[in-house]
C-alpha positions as CSV (number, residue, x, y, z in Angstrom):
1,M,-33.5,-9.6,-6.4
2,N,-33.6,-6.3,-8.1
3,I,-30.3,-4.3,-7.8
4,I,-29.8,-0.8,-9.1
5,V,-26.3,0.5,-9.5
6,L,-25.6,4.2,-9.9
7,V,-22.7,4.8,-12.3
8,K,-21.1,8.0,-13.6
9,Q,-18.8,8.6,-16.6
10,V,-16.1,10.9,-15.3
11,P,-13.4,12.8,-17.1
12,D,-9.8,11.5,-16.9
13,T,-8.5,13.5,-14.0
14,T,-5.3,14.3,-15.9
15,E,-7.3,16.2,-18.6
16,I,-9.7,18.2,-16.5
17,K,-10.6,21.8,-17.6
18,I,-12.8,24.4,-16.0
19,D,-15.3,26.7,-17.6
20,K,-14.4,30.1,-16.0
21,E,-17.8,31.6,-16.7
22,T,-19.9,28.9,-14.9
23,N,-17.2,27.4,-12.7
24,T,-18.2,23.9,-13.8
25,L,-16.2,21.1,-15.5
26,I,-15.8,21.1,-19.3
27,R,-16.7,17.6,-20.3
28,V,-16.8,17.9,-24.1
29,G,-13.7,16.6,-25.8
30,I,-12.2,15.2,-22.6
31,P,-11.3,11.5,-22.4
32,N,-13.8,9.7,-20.1
33,I,-13.7,6.6,-17.9
34,I,-16.1,4.7,-15.6
35,N,-15.8,6.1,-12.1
36,P,-13.7,3.4,-10.3
37,D,-15.8,3.2,-7.1
38,D,-18.9,2.8,-9.3
39,L,-17.3,0.0,-11.2
40,A,-16.7,-1.8,-8.0
41,G,-20.4,-1.4,-7.3
42,V,-21.2,-3.0,-10.7
43,E,-19.0,-6.0,-9.8
44,E,-20.7,-6.4,-6.4
45,A,-24.1,-6.4,-8.1
46,L,-23.1,-9.0,-10.6
47,K,-21.7,-11.2,-7.9
48,L,-24.9,-11.0,-5.9
49,K,-26.9,-11.8,-9.0
50,S,-24.9,-14.9,-9.6
51,L,-25.6,-16.0,-6.0
52,Y,-29.2,-15.0,-5.5
53,G,-30.6,-14.4,-9.0
54,G,-32.5,-11.3,-10.1
55,T,-31.5,-8.3,-12.3
56,V,-28.8,-5.6,-12.4
57,T,-29.9,-2.2,-13.7
58,T,-27.6,0.7,-14.0
59,I,-28.6,4.4,-13.9
60,T,-26.4,7.3,-14.9
61,M,-27.0,11.0,-15.4
62,G,-25.0,12.9,-18.0
63,P,-24.6,13.8,-21.6
64,L,-25.5,11.4,-24.4
65,Q,-21.8,10.5,-24.9
66,A,-22.3,8.4,-21.7
67,E,-23.9,5.7,-23.9
68,S,-20.4,4.4,-24.7
69,M,-19.9,3.7,-21.0
70,I,-23.2,1.9,-20.8
71,R,-22.3,-0.3,-23.8
72,E,-19.2,-1.3,-21.9
73,L,-21.3,-2.1,-18.8
74,Y,-23.6,-4.3,-21.0
75,A,-20.4,-6.1,-22.1
76,R,-19.7,-6.8,-18.5
77,G,-23.1,-8.4,-17.9
78,I,-25.7,-5.9,-16.7
79,D,-29.3,-6.5,-17.7
80,D,-30.7,-3.0,-18.2
81,A,-29.6,0.6,-18.3
82,Y,-31.1,4.1,-18.1
83,L,-29.4,7.4,-19.1
84,L,-30.9,10.5,-17.6
85,S,-29.9,13.2,-20.1
86,D,-31.4,16.6,-20.7
87,K,-29.9,20.1,-21.1
88,R,-32.0,21.2,-18.2
89,F,-30.1,18.9,-15.9
90,A,-26.8,20.6,-16.8
91,G,-24.9,22.3,-13.9
92,S,-26.7,20.3,-11.2
93,D,-24.8,20.1,-7.9
94,T,-24.9,17.0,-5.7
95,W,-28.2,18.0,-4.1
96,A,-29.9,18.6,-7.5
97,T,-28.4,15.5,-9.0
98,S,-29.6,13.4,-6.0
99,K,-33.1,14.9,-6.4
100,I,-33.2,14.0,-10.1
101,L,-31.9,10.5,-9.6
102,S,-34.1,9.7,-6.6
103,T,-37.2,11.0,-8.4
104,F,-36.6,8.5,-11.2
105,I,-35.7,5.7,-8.9
106,K,-39.1,6.0,-7.2
107,T,-40.6,4.8,-10.4
108,L,-38.7,1.5,-10.3
109,E,-38.8,-1.6,-8.2
110,Y,-35.6,-2.3,-6.2
111,D,-34.2,-4.3,-3.3
112,L,-30.7,-2.8,-3.1
113,I,-29.2,0.4,-4.5
114,I,-25.4,0.4,-4.9
115,A,-23.5,3.7,-5.5
116,G,-19.8,4.3,-5.6
117,Y,-18.4,6.0,-2.5
118,Q,-17.3,9.1,-4.4
119,A,-16.6,10.3,-7.9
120,I,-13.0,11.2,-8.9
121,D,-14.2,14.4,-10.5
122,G,-15.8,15.8,-7.4
123,D,-14.7,13.7,-4.3
124,T,-17.8,14.8,-2.4
125,A,-19.2,11.4,-1.4
126,Q,-22.6,13.1,-1.1
127,V,-24.8,11.7,-3.9
128,G,-25.4,8.2,-2.5
129,P,-26.3,9.3,1.0
130,Q,-28.5,12.1,-0.3
131,I,-30.4,9.7,-2.5
132,A,-31.0,7.4,0.5
133,E,-32.4,10.4,2.4
134,F,-34.7,11.4,-0.5
135,L,-36.0,7.8,-0.7
136,N,-36.2,7.4,3.1
137,I,-34.3,4.1,3.2
138,P,-31.3,3.1,5.3
139,Q,-27.8,3.5,4.1
140,V,-24.4,2.0,4.8
141,T,-21.4,3.9,3.4
142,H,-17.8,3.0,2.8
143,L,-18.6,-0.7,2.3
144,K,-15.8,-3.2,2.7
145,Q,-17.7,-6.5,2.0
146,I,-21.2,-7.8,1.4
147,K,-21.1,-11.1,3.3
148,K,-24.5,-12.7,2.6
149,I,-28.3,-12.1,2.2
150,E,-30.8,-14.1,4.2
151,G,-34.4,-13.4,3.5
152,N,-34.9,-9.6,3.9
153,Q,-31.6,-9.1,5.8
154,I,-28.3,-8.2,4.3
155,F,-25.1,-8.8,6.3
156,L,-22.1,-6.6,5.5
157,D,-18.9,-5.1,6.7
158,K,-18.4,-1.3,6.9
159,A,-14.8,0.0,6.9
160,Y,-13.6,2.6,9.3
161,E,-10.1,4.0,9.4
162,H,-8.9,1.7,12.2
163,E,-11.7,-0.9,12.5
164,T,-14.4,-2.8,10.7
165,Q,-18.1,-2.8,11.8
166,T,-20.3,-5.8,10.9
167,L,-23.9,-4.9,10.3
168,S,-27.2,-6.6,9.6
169,V,-29.6,-4.3,7.8
170,E,-33.1,-4.7,6.4
171,L,-33.8,-4.3,2.7
172,P,-34.4,-2.0,0.8
173,L,-31.0,-0.4,1.4
174,L,-28.5,1.9,-0.2
175,V,-24.7,1.1,0.1
176,T,-21.7,2.8,-1.2
177,T,-18.7,0.8,-2.5
178,L,-15.0,1.3,-2.7
179,K,-12.6,0.7,-5.6
180,A,-10.3,-1.5,-3.4
181,M,-13.1,-3.9,-2.3
182,N,-12.9,-6.1,-5.5
183,T,-11.5,-6.6,-8.9
184,P,-14.0,-5.9,-11.7
185,R,-14.5,-8.7,-14.2
186,Y,-13.4,-8.3,-17.8
187,M,-15.9,-8.0,-20.6
188,D,-16.6,-11.4,-22.2
189,A,-17.1,-12.3,-25.8
190,F,-20.8,-13.2,-25.6
191,H,-21.8,-9.9,-23.8
192,I,-19.5,-7.9,-26.1
193,W,-21.3,-9.5,-29.1
194,T,-24.8,-8.6,-27.7
195,A,-23.9,-5.2,-26.1
196,F,-24.9,-3.1,-29.2
197,D,-28.2,-4.9,-29.5
198,K,-29.3,-3.8,-26.0
199,E,-31.4,-0.7,-25.4
200,V,-30.1,2.4,-23.6
201,K,-33.2,4.0,-22.3
202,I,-33.0,7.8,-22.4
203,I,-34.9,9.6,-19.7
204,K,-35.6,13.3,-20.3
205,F,-36.9,16.1,-18.0
206,D,-40.4,15.7,-19.3
207,D,-40.4,12.0,-18.2
208,L,-40.0,13.0,-14.6
209,D,-42.4,14.5,-12.1
210,I,-40.0,17.1,-10.8
211,D,-40.1,20.8,-10.1
212,P,-37.7,22.6,-12.5
213,R,-36.8,25.0,-9.7
214,Y,-34.8,22.3,-8.0
215,I,-32.6,21.1,-10.9
216,G,-29.7,22.4,-13.0
217,L,-27.4,25.2,-12.2
218,A,-30.1,27.6,-11.1
219,G,-31.7,25.1,-8.8
220,S,-28.5,24.1,-7.1
221,P,-27.8,25.4,-3.6
222,T,-24.1,25.1,-4.0
223,R,-22.3,28.2,-5.3
224,V,-18.7,28.0,-6.5
225,K,-17.3,31.5,-5.9
226,K,-14.0,30.9,-7.7
227,T,-11.9,28.2,-9.4
228,Y,-8.3,28.4,-10.3
229,T,-5.4,26.2,-11.4
230,K,-2.8,25.7,-8.7
231,Q,0.4,27.5,-9.8
232,V,3.6,25.4,-9.6
233,V,6.3,27.5,-8.1
234,P,9.7,26.5,-9.6
235,K,12.2,25.4,-7.1
236,S,15.3,27.5,-6.7
237,P,18.6,25.7,-7.6
238,K,20.3,24.0,-4.7
239,E,23.2,25.9,-3.1
240,V,26.3,23.9,-2.5
241,L,28.4,25.1,0.4
242,E,31.6,24.0,2.1
243,P,30.9,22.5,5.5
244,K,32.3,25.6,7.3
245,D,30.2,28.0,5.3
246,A,27.1,25.8,5.7
247,A,27.5,25.9,9.4
248,K,27.7,29.7,9.4
249,K,24.5,29.9,7.3
250,I,22.6,27.5,9.5
251,F,23.7,29.5,12.6
252,K,22.5,32.8,11.0
253,L,19.1,31.2,10.2
254,I,18.7,30.1,13.7
255,Y,20.1,33.2,15.4
256,P,19.6,36.0,12.8
257,Y,20.5,38.8,15.1
258,M,23.8,37.4,16.3
259,E,27.1,38.1,14.6
260,V,29.0,35.1,13.2
261,K,32.7,35.6,14.0
262,S,35.3,34.2,11.6
263,Q,37.6,31.5,13.0
């Protein structure tokens, strides 16, 4: 069974900065982590591999610094990794990102694609479903549990706000995973030892059969008109009143046009 997991290195949300000229995230120099929903997807893929055999391949798009994340994923047990990195990809919105990733995925063999439900630096939950549409394969989002695989059918639970839906879907399929659905395994000594011997395959724009009009900032249909940092309004100091004065103030707030007579 060939499983592809889409992963993203995201900035620590406590350190996010915005480029005011392009209205995009500044990623250089910001501490990065593996997107939590994606890490849950890696864990699900490794569990399926242990049950049914096959390979786990991760694909990420981003700057070359994402190689450090890929080494960590090798240390967790993945088999292969691709990093799509090119300056011409920079500024891509979710549509352009999905176009780039799906174009590359079409060159690979796969039975199941796993993507995190959403990334903490954007919270759009759009890339996974858009890739499924570009590939013309079924999708199940907001996954709660993968129950079993029998032949060409996968049985799984999809989470809703107040209920769970059990589905049987034919492979190939794309699913999106949630951080809460599992606990990712730790890196182990053997895989840590071999992680830096593994190849991180870099994919550039020239390696893809894609029209440059549909990628990057210029090829993205999303336009961010303005970004700003929310201003924290300092709270005024609390006013301490005697019960009698507090009652008068409350009365005046409720009935502002009535006179409060002194007792």
